[in-house]
N, C-alpha and C positions, 0 to 999 in steps of 0.2 A: 441589335435586333430587339424590337419591342416585344414584351411578354404581356399579353392581355389577361384580364381577370378570368375570362371564360376558359382560357387555356390552363391557368393555374387550377381552377376548379376541376376541370376534366382530368388533369394530371393527378390531383389528389384523390379523385374518385377511382381512377385506375389503380393507384397504389393501394387504396382501401380494399378494392375488390380482390386484388392479388393477395393481400394479407389474409383476408377471410378464407380464401381458397386453401391456404396452408394451415391457418389456425384452427378452423372448425374440425377438420379430420383429426388433428392431433388432440384437440380437446375431447372429442368423442372417444378416442382411443384411451386417453388417460382416465376419463370418467369411468369407462368400462372396467378399468383395473382398480377402481376404488379411490382415485385421487380427487380431491376437491380442487378443481381447476382455478376457480376464482381465488381461492386461498393461495395457491401456487403463484398466480400472477401478482397478487398483492405483495406476497413475500419477496418475490424477485424485484418488484418495483421499489420496495423500501430499502433495498440493499445499496449502500452508497460507498464509493471508493474515492479516497482523497487523492488529489493531484499535487505533486511536489512542485514548488515554484522553480526549482533548478532544472526540471525536465522540460521546461517550455522553450528553452533555447537549444542551439546545436551543441551536441556533446563533442567528444574527441578522445584521443588516446595520448599516451606520452610522446607519440611521434608527431602529432599535429592535430589541429582543429580547423574545420572548414565551415566558416559562417554561412548562414542562409538568410534570405530576405525575410523581413517581418518579425525578427526576434524581438521580444519585449524588452524595452529599455528602462522600465521602472516597475515598481511594485504595483502601481495602478494598471499598467499594461498586462502584467501577469494575472491580476485578478480578472481583467476583462477577457483574457484568453480562456481562463478556467470557466468563466461565465458562459462563453460560447460553447465549450465542451458540454457543460451541464444543460444548456439549452437544447443541444442535439441529442444527448443520450439520457437525460434526466437521472443520471446515476453518479455524477461527479460534483456533489453539492458541498465539497469541502476542499480547502487548500492548505497545504503544509508548508510553512515558511522556514527559511534557513537564515539564521542570524550569524554574521552581520550583513549578509547580502540584502536582506529584506527588512531592515530597520525602518519602521514607518516614521515619517516626519510628523504626522498628525494621526494618532491612533484612532481618534473618534471619527475622523473623516474616512480613514481606510475601512473601518468597521461599517460605516454607513454605506460606502461604495460596495462592499461585499454583500450587504443586505439587499441592495438593489439587484444584484445578480443571484439572489437566493443562495448565498454561500455562507458557510461558517468556517472557522479556523480549526484545523486539526492540530496534531502535535507540532510544536516548534522544535527546531533542530539547532544544536550548538555547533560551532566550528572551531576545533582546536587542532585541526590538521593542516591549516595554512597560517602563515604569518600575515598580519594586517599592518598597514603603514604606521599606525599610531601605537602599536604595542611595544612594551619595553623589553620583553624577553622572547626569544625564538622557540618555536615548537619543533625545531629540527630533530631534537633527540627525545621528543616526547612531551606530554602535557600533564595529565593528572598523575602520571607515574614518575615525573622528572624531579629535578631538584626543587628545593623549597620555594624559591621565588617564582619559578615557572608554574608550579602547582597552584600557588595562590592566585596567580594571574588567570589560570584556566578555570579555577573555581569561581572567581569573580565574574568571568565571562558567562558561565552557565547560569549563575544567579541573575545576571542581567537579562539573559534570554527568557528566564521564567517571568521576570517583570514585564517584558514586552508581551509575552504570551497572555499574561493576566489582563492587560488592557484590551486585548482582542477577543477574549473569551475562549482561548485555548484551554485544554485540560491536561496536557501531557508534555513532557520534555523528553526528546530522544537524544541519547548520548551514544555517539560512535567515536571510538578512539583509534587513531593511527599509531598509537604507541606500540613499540616493539623494538626488535633489533635485527640487523642484517647479518651479524657474524657471531659465532660462539664467543662467550666471554664479554661481549659488549654490554650485557645487562644482567643484573642479578635477578633471576626470575621471582624469587620469593619476595624480595624487597619491592620490586616493581608492582607486584600484585597487591601487597600490603599498602603501599602508597596510594595506589588507585582506589582501594577500598576506603582509606582514610579521606581521600578527596571527595569520593562519591557520598560519604556520610555527611560531609559539610554541605554539599549541594542538596542532599535529601532533606536535611533539616530546614531548608528554605522553601520546600514545596508547600503550596497551599494544601489544606486538608482534603480537597476534592480533586487533587492532581495525581498523576502517576509519572514515575520515571521509567522510561523504556530503554533497556540496556541492550545495545546491539553487539554482535560479535562477528569476527572474520578470521579465517585461518591464515591468510597471508595477504600481502599488498596493503600498504606500501612497503612493509618490511617482509623479507623473504626467509629469515631464519626463525623468528618468533614474533608472535603478537601477544600483548598483555591479556587481551580477552579474545582467545582464538576460537572458542567453540561455545555451543549452547550450555554445556555443563558449567563453564566458568561464569557465564552470564547468570545462569540459574543460581550458582553459589553466591555471587554478589547480591543478587536480588533477595535471596533468603536472608542474608546477613543484614541487609538494609531495612527490610520490613515489608508490610503489606502493600505499600504504595509503589514498590519497585517490582518491575516485571521484565521478562525477556522479550525482545523483539526479534522476529525471525525474518531475515532477508533471504529470499530463495537462492540468490547467487552466492551467499556467503557460506558455502559448504564445499568440501572436497568432492571430486567426481564420484557419482554413484551413491552418495549418502542417502539414507532412507529418511528424507525430510518429514514424511507423513508420520513416521513413528516418533520423531522428535516432537512434532506438534501434538500428538496424542498424549505424550508424557507430560508436557508442559500444561496442557489443558487439564489433565488429571490432578496436577499439583496446584492448579489455579495460579499459574505464573506465566500464562500466555498473554502478553500485553498487546501485541500487534504484529503486523506483517509489512514488509517492503516487498511488493510483487515485482518480479522481472523474470527473465529466463536466461539460460546459459548453456553452452556446449562444453566449455573447458573450465571456466572459473567464474569470476565476478564480471560477466560479460555485459550485464545490464541490457539485455535484448528485450524485445517486445514480449510481454507475458503470454505464455501459451504458444509461442512460435517454435519452440524446440521440444518441450516435454509437456504437451497438453494432458496426457494421461496422469502424470505425476500431480499436476495441478488439481485435477479431478479427485485423485486419491486423498490429497490434503483436505479438500472440502468434505470428502466422505468421512474422514476421521473426525473432523470438527462437528459435523452433524450427529455422527454416531456417539460422540462423547458428551452430548448435552441433552437435557430434557426441555430446555427452553431456548429455541432457536432465536426468538426475538431478543432475548437478553444477550445471546451470543453476538448478534449483530451490533448491539449497542455498547457492549463492554470491551470489544476488541477494536483496535485502531487498524483500519484497512487502508493501506497507502501503497502507491506505486513508487518505485525507485528505478528510473531508467535513464539511459544516455543515448541520444539519437545522433549517430554519426552520418547516416546517409538518408534517413527518412525525415519528412516533415514532422516536427514534434507533435502537432495537434492530431495528425492522422495516426501516428504511432500510439498516442495515448487513447484515442478512440478504440483502436484495435485491442489495446491492453485491457481496458475496462470491459469491452465486449467478451474477451476471453475469460476474464475472472467471473463475470456474471453467468456465462454459459456453464462453467465448471460448477458454480454454486447451484444453478438450476438443475443440472444433471445429478448432482449429489442429493438433491431433494427428492429425486425419483427412486433412490435406492431403498429397497424394503429392509429397513434397519432392524425390524422386530424379529424376523424369522430366519434370515439367511446365516446367522452366526451362532445358532443354538448348539451347545455342546452335545456330543453324542450322535450328531447327524453323520451317518457313514458316507454320505455323498457330499460332505461340506466342501471339499476342494473343488469339485466340478461345479457345484451349485454356486459357490462364492464367485468364481470367475464368470459364470453365466449372468448372475444378478448384476455384478458390477459392469460388465461390458454391455449388457442390455441398456442400462442407464446411460453409460458413456456414449453409446452409439445413437442415442435418441437425438434427433434434430430439435433442439429446444429454441431455436431462433424465433419461431412464431410466438413463443411465450414471452421472450424479451421484447419483441415488437409490440405485443399486446400491452405489456406493462408500461411501455413508453406512451402509448396512446392513452391509457387510463391515467397516467401521471399528468396529463395536460399537454396535448400536442400544440406546438407553437405555429402561428401562421407563417407562411413563406414570405419573406421580405424581398420582393423583387420589383424592379421598376415596371410599372404597367400603366396602361391608359384607363380611362373611365369607361371603356366599352365593355 
């Protein structure tokens, strides 16, 4: 069926009228409370969330993987997919690559392609949790914590990842280790941690001066008795020993059930060691579900602590790496990623509405009731009109549809 230009124009006008019908009452309500709505919209529009290259294909479990149509077959395809996401939401202006899956054949050409889609390269990620066909030693029993030859191989790989990242304009290396043990006695805990620190020191020495190392942690999986970096405290310890360029990366799924993640975030922010996020959601463990699909209030509370813990929100946006880490078993990856970015930005927008100056003053006898009221009032506000307005102001793109000249 042909779509005529007049129909497209009428459709766009209808959408615009509908949006104004929601945005203007919300803007009036927020203005009456003392909020600068234009500033809110601009701040929401400037917030960008990086898309991981590995989340653009179908995920799976250890029991199986079910491919879907349209999965990207090359780095160029992945960049094009993220470009489509960014075109739609104006909030996904960065891509995070995983080496060796995403080694560019021609870095200059890849960077030029990304520029055409208005994309930059976020943190690059190393992979020492899988064996590659051309490597000499296996990572079956660990990488940076393993025996000498394996450690040297893993260190060299991480340095190679840094070099690839430099050619693309990235400014951070993410290190996640699968190192650990499945049975008591399999690993000497102290030696494994010391070897890991020694290996990380060698990688750290190769960082460019304007780079960061983001150290991820995980309590279990693939090992079920111990992990060498099992929690935020161990990551924080390593980052402190390494230096100012080393930071902790918080993956929302890398915690045991009911962990107070927002308190961890507040502590790391206070210590200036919060380097970045891998956003996802979970019910039981590292489920890699769509962000905000299970615990949207927790996501909001995390952003509330971030905003409460800084005097410069713009600097916070720039200094932290905001990335998604998800696996799509039943959803179309692009649809899932659109939902995740939307959930992240909604939580951010709601946290911007919390009255941070007055609600936590000491000595307030009604602080418990007041705190819940202030937080839930912000959380229950429908901020979707603010997000839509920010997209419109960021430069709405024309609908590319087949049409006649009528």
